C-alpha positions in Angstrom: 0.1 0.1 0.1 1.6 2.7 -1.1 3.8 8.9 -2.4 6.5 10.6 -3.3 5.0 14.0 -4.3 1.9 11.9 -4.3 1.5 9.4 -1.2 0.0 6.2 -0.8 -0.5 4.5 2.6 3.4 3.1 2.3 4.3 7.0 3.8 1.4 7.4 5.8 0.7 4.4 8.2 2.6 3.8 11.1 1.9 0.6 11.0 6.5 -18.2 4.0 5.6 -20.7 3.2 6.9 -22.6 0.8 5.5 -23.1 -2.3 3.8 -26.6 -2.6 5.3 -29.1 -5.0 4.2 -31.0 -7.9 3.0 -34.1 -6.1 0.8 -31.7 -3.8 -1.1 -31.0 -6.7 -1.6 -34.6 -7.7 1.1 -34.5 -10.5 3.3 -36.8 -9.0 4.4 -38.3 -12.6 5.5 -35.2 -14.1 9.4 -34.9 -13.5 10.5 -32.5 -11.6 11.1 -28.8 -13.2 14.5 -27.0 -12.2 13.3 -24.1 -10.0 14.9 -20.7 -10.6 14.8 -18.7 -7.6 13.3 -15.0 -8.0 11.9 -12.4 -5.6 8.8 -10.6 -6.1 8.9 -7.7 -4.2 5.7 -6.3 -2.8 4.4 -2.8 -2.2 3.5 -3.1 1.5 3.2 -5.5 4.6 1.2 -9.0 4.3 -2.5 -8.6 4.3 -5.1 -9.6 2.1 -4.4 -6.9 -0.2 -1.7 -9.5 -1.8 -3.9 -12.8 -1.3 -4.1 -13.6 -5.0 -0.1 -13.7 -4.8 -0.2 -16.2 -1.7 -2.6 -18.5 -3.6 0.0 -18.7 -6.4 2.6 -19.5 -4.0 0.4 -22.3 -1.7 -1.0 -23.9 -4.9 2.5 -24.2 -6.5 1.4 -22.0 -9.7 4.6 -21.0 -10.1 6.8 -24.0 -9.0 4.9 -26.2 -11.8 6.4 -23.8 -14.5 10.1 -23.7 -12.9 9.8 -20.8 -10.8 10.7 -20.9 -6.5 9.3 -17.3 -6.1 9.8 -15.4 -2.3 7.3 -12.7 -1.6 9.2 -10.0 0.0 7.4 -7.3 1.8 7.7 -3.9 2.0 6.9 -1.5 4.6 7.3 2.1 5.8 10.8 1.7 5.2 11.1 -0.9 2.2 10.0 1.2 -1.1 9.6 -1.4 -4.0 11.7 0.3 -7.0 15.5 0.0 -5.7 15.4 -4.1 -5.2 13.7 -4.5 -8.7 16.8 -1.6 -10.3 19.2 -3.7 -8.3 18.2 -7.2 -9.4 17.6 -8.4 -5.9 13.5 -8.9 -7.3 12.4 -9.6 -10.5 9.2 -7.9 -9.9 7.8 -5.2 -7.7 4.3 -4.3 -7.4 4.4 -0.4 -7.1 1.9 2.4 -8.5 2.0 4.5 -11.7 3.0 7.6 -10.0 5.9 6.1 -8.1 7.1 4.4 -11.3 6.7 7.8 -13.7 8.9 9.3 -10.6 11.7 6.8 -10.4 11.6 6.9 -14.6 12.0 11.1 -14.3 15.3 9.7 -12.2 16.8 7.5 -14.7 15.2 4.4 -13.7 14.5 1.3 -16.3 11.5 0.8 -15.4 8.4 -1.0 -17.4 4.7 -1.6 -16.2 4.2 -5.4 -17.1 0.1 -5.3 -15.4 -2.4 -3.5 -13.5 -4.1 -5.4 -10.5 -6.4 -2.4 -9.5 -8.2 -1.1 -12.2 -9.4 1.4 -10.5 -7.3 3.8 -7.9 -8.1 2.8 -4.4 -8.2 6.5 -3.2 -11.7 7.3 -1.6 -12.9 10.5 0.0 -15.2 8.5 3.2 -17.9 10.4 5.3 -20.5 9.7 7.4 -24.5 9.6 6.2 -25.2 12.5 8.2 -23.0 14.6 6.4 -22.0 12.9 3.2 -19.6 13.3 0.1 -21.6 11.8 -3.1 -19.4 14.0 -5.2 -16.4 16.2 -5.7 -18.6 19.6 -5.8 -19.9 18.0 -2.1 -16.2 18.9 -0.9 -16.6 22.6 -1.1 -17.0 23.8 2.5 -15.8 20.7 4.2 -13.2 20.0 6.2 -10.8 17.1 4.8 -8.5 15.0 7.3 -5.5 14.1 5.1 -1.8 13.9 4.8 -0.4 17.4 3.4 1.7 15.7 1.2 -1.5 14.3 -0.5 -2.4 18.0 -1.6 -1.6 17.0 -4.9 -3.8 14.1 -5.3 -7.0 16.5 -3.7 -5.7 19.2 -6.2 -5.8 17.1 -9.3 -9.3 15.6 -8.1 -10.5 19.2 -8.1 -9.2 20.4 -11.3 -10.9 17.4 -12.9 -14.4 18.4 -12.0 -13.9 22.1 -11.6 -13.6 22.3 -7.9 -12.1 25.3 -6.0 -9.5 23.5 -3.5 -9.8 27.0 -1.8 -13.4 26.4 -1.2 -12.1 23.3 1.3 -10.5 23.4 4.4 -7.5 20.9 4.4 -6.8 19.2 8.4 -3.4 17.5 8.7 -4.1 14.3 10.3 -2.8 11.1 11.4 -3.7 7.9 8.6 -6.6 7.1 11.2 -10.6 7.1 11.2 -10.9 8.6 14.7 -10.7 12.3 13.2 -14.0 11.9 11.5 -15.5 9.9 14.2 -14.6 12.4 16.7 -16.1 15.5 14.3 -13.1 17.0 14.1 -13.3 16.6 10.4 -16.1 16.0 7.8 -14.3 13.7 5.6 -11.3 11.5 5.1 -9.2 11.0 2.3 -8.1 7.5 2.3 -8.0 4.2 0.4 -11.2 1.8 -0.1 -9.9 -0.9 1.7 -8.7 0.6 5.2 -10.2 3.0 7.1 -13.8 2.3 5.6 -12.9 -1.3 6.6 -11.6 -0.2 10.0 -14.9 2.1 10.6 -17.1 -0.9 9.4 -15.3 -3.5 11.9 -16.6 -0.9 14.9 -19.9 -1.2 13.3 -19.8 2.8 11.9 -21.4 3.3 8.6 -19.6 5.3 6.2 -20.0 6.5 2.4 -17.3 6.1 -0.1 -16.2 8.5 -3.0 -14.2 6.4 -5.3 -12.4 9.2 -6.9 -11.4 6.8 -9.9 -15.2 7.2 -10.5 -14.4 11.2 -10.8 -11.5 11.1 -13.5 -8.8 10.4 -10.7 -7.2 7.7 -13.2 -3.7 6.5 -11.4 -3.1 2.6 -12.2 -2.6 1.2 -8.8 -0.7 -2.2 -7.5 1.3 -2.2 -10.9 3.5 -5.0 -12.0 7.0 -3.3 -12.9 10.0 -4.6 -14.3 13.1 -3.2 -15.9 14.0 -3.3 -19.6 16.8 -5.4 -18.9 14.7 -8.3 -17.5 12.0 -7.8 -20.3 14.9 -8.5 -22.8 16.6 -10.9 -21.3 14.3 -12.6 -18.4 11.1 -13.1 -20.5 10.7 -16.7 -19.9 10.9 -15.6 -16.2 8.7 -12.8 -16.5 6.1 -14.8 -17.8 5.8 -17.6 -15.9 5.6 -15.3 -12.7 2.7 -12.8 -14.1 1.2 -16.1 -15.3 1.2 -17.5 -11.6 -0.1 -14.1 -10.3 -3.2 -14.3 -13.4 -4.2 -17.5 -12.1 -4.0 -16.6 -8.3 -5.8 -13.5 -8.8 -8.3 -15.5 -10.4 -8.6 -18.0 -7.8 -9.0 -15.1 -5.0 -11.9 -13.8 -6.9 -13.7 -17.0 -6.5 -13.5 -17.4 -2.9 -12.2 -14.0 -0.7 -12.9 -15.2 2.4 -10.8 -18.3 1.8 -8.0 -15.9 0.0 -8.1 -14.3 3.6 -8.0 -17.4 5.6 -5.1 -18.6 3.6 -3.3 -14.9 4.5 -3.9 -15.5 8.4 -2.2 -19.3 7.7 0.6 -18.1 5.9 1.4 -14.8 8.0 0.2 -15.4 11.7 2.9 -13.5 13.2 1.7 -10.5 10.8 -1.2 -9.5 13.5 -3.7 -9.7 11.3 -7.5 -9.7 12.0 -9.7 -12.4 9.9 -13.3 -10.7 9.6 -11.2 -7.7 8.8 -9.1 -9.3 6.3 -12.2 -10.6 4.8 -13.7 -7.6 4.5 -10.8 -5.9 2.9 -10.7 -9.0 0.2 -14.0 -8.7 -0.3 -13.6 -4.7 -1.4 -10.6 -5.0 -3.1 -12.7 -7.1 -6.0 -14.5 -4.3 -8.0 -11.3 -2.3 -7.9 -9.2 -5.1 -9.4 -11.5 -6.8 -12.2 -13.8 -5.2 -14.6 -15.8 -5.8 -17.8 -12.0 -4.9 -19.4 -10.5 -7.8 -17.5 -13.7 -9.9 -18.1 -12.9 -9.7 -21.8 -9.2 -9.5 -21.9 -7.7 -10.9 -18.5 -6.4 -10.0 -15.2 -4.3 -6.8 -15.5 -5.1 -5.6 -18.6 -5.3 -2.1 -19.7 -5.6 -0.1 -23.4 -4.7 3.1 -24.8 -7.5 4.7 -23.6 -6.7 4.1 -20.2 -3.0 5.0 -20.5 -4.5 8.4 -22.0 -6.4 8.7 -18.7 -3.4 7.7 -16.8 -1.0 10.2 -18.5 -3.7 13.1 -18.0 -3.9 12.7 -14.1 -0.3 11.8 -13.8 0.8 15.4 -15.7 -1.8 17.2 -12.9 0.4 15.1 -10.3 3.3 17.0 -11.7 4.5 13.5 -13.8 5.4 13.8 -17.4 5.4 10.4 -18.9 4.6 8.8 -22.7 3.0 5.2 -23.3 5.5 3.4 -23.5 6.0 3.4 -20.1 3.2 0.5 -20.3 4.4 -2.7 -21.9 1.7 -5.2 -22.4 3.9 -8.0 -24.3 4.2 -10.2 -21.5 0.3 -10.1 -20.4 -0.2 -10.7 -24.1 1.6 -13.9 -24.0 0.3 -15.0 -20.5 -2.9 -14.4 -22.0 -2.4 -16.2 -25.5 -3.7 -12.5 -27.4 
């Protein structure tokens, strides 16, 4: 969960199991494949946010294609990009704004897949004082990190709202200021503070910024140009496992949450919270586009929308930042 000029939760929150062999899957007659060790760098600490990857590991979806994949947790002191640049991770899970910033600094990244079709940023409010559309923000007090001001400014620009009519209140990443009446709404992720409120029995409303023009691909898979040129078979095998893992996740999000706690019992996770988080991710990750083309897909139109929003965030990128060739091979298109 992860901003540099535009922050995700990686900078705002304060907060192993071995892959099963082919024999576990009932494929004991199949000859064992030589295993190539690779790492996938996650963008945040272990949670159901990455449960599709856990399924791929647990079911041997990588090992049957010759990969021994290690899942490296991220966190406030574990940025995604350096291990991918150095080669210690073959692929990292990042976001288009992070990748754009890194590329501006000379990093040779390409985006290979888009897990979250819709950016998870929302404005959360309470039913008694709702924010249903960007215009409703005028006259409201919004709790947020000041570092996210460019995100709010971009939303306002896209929707013709004067940001000067909104009172920005610096807050910690917590629902408490909203519940205490110190602010009227919060800038947060769909899958965390609203989930935390729901677990307390508090109903909240969320205005998904992606539904109002804020197009920034999130939970994106990045690799270096060198890996694309020289390690394509490993990239295809890794992304194939991801695709199959996330498709299985969609079929049973409760089971995916349960697996998360089984694999990472020391991560301090609550099962019911993880179940709700896992369910709330589904509409962010799957759409008519992915139903038609497969998990992780994007189009020229979605890239164009990203480029427009990224420009409002001060990032200049071109369409060739996105490379769909690995996904096309995975999906057989």
